[in-house]
N, C-alpha and C positions, 0 to 999 in steps of 0.2 A: 129371872123375874122379868116380865114384860110390863111396861108402863104405857097406859093408854089414857088419853083425855076422855072425860065424860062428854059425850056429844051434846048434852043438854046444859052446857055451861056457855054463857055469853061472855066474851072477853073484850076489853077495850084498853088501848094503850093510853096512859096518862102523860101529860106534858113533861113530867119530871123523869120519865123513863121507866116508871113503875107500871103495873098492870092492875086493873080492877076487873073482877069476875062476878057474875051473877049466876048462882046455882038455881036453875029454873025450878026444880022440884021443891026446894026448901025456901026459896025467896031470899036466901042468905047471900050477902056480899062478902067477898074475900078480896083483900088487896095484897099485892105482891111487891116486895122490894126488888132491887136490881138482880139479886142472885136468884130469887124464886122466878122472876121473869125470864132469866136465862134458861132455867129448867123448863118453864112453860113453852118457850119458843122451840126447844129441842124435842118436845113430845107432840109436835103438831101431827106427826104420824106415830103409830106405836113404835116403841124403841125398847131394846133390851136395857136392863140396868147397866150392864158392862159397857155397852155402846154409849149410853148417856154419860157415864163416868169418864170414858175416854175423851169424849167431846168436851166436857168441862175441864178436864186436866189440861187440854191444849190451850185453854183460855185463862185459867186461874193458877196462881203460884201457891199451891198448897200440897201437902203430902197426900198420897193416894189413900192412905188409911183414914185420915181426917176427912177428906172429901167423901169417901164412901159412907162413913158414919153419918156425917151431916146430911148428905143427900138422902140416905135411907130414912133417917128420922123425919126429914121434911116430906118425903113421899108418903110415909105412913100418916102423918098429920093431914096431908091433903086428901088422902083416901078417906079418912074419918070425916072430912068436910064434904065428901062426895064430889070433889073436883076431878078426881082421876080414879082409875082402877089399877090394881096390881094383881097380876096372875103369875103363877109359877110355870 
């Protein structure tokens, strides 16, 4: 699976380390916590799901299975909000 940012999303770093996004097409705001921000930073360029997981595994102390499940769920939720696209 390839993960790509929606180019029509405006992002801004918040003072607390989180990120706020504006999805231009919908006018919807989305805020990210620290973990979602870490994902957002890693998908600045299109990235494969496996490379994304490998990058996150290097930073977080969590099992690979848990990380894959959590990230997959987060990515699908963000795709539903039109923040990113997922392609096989």
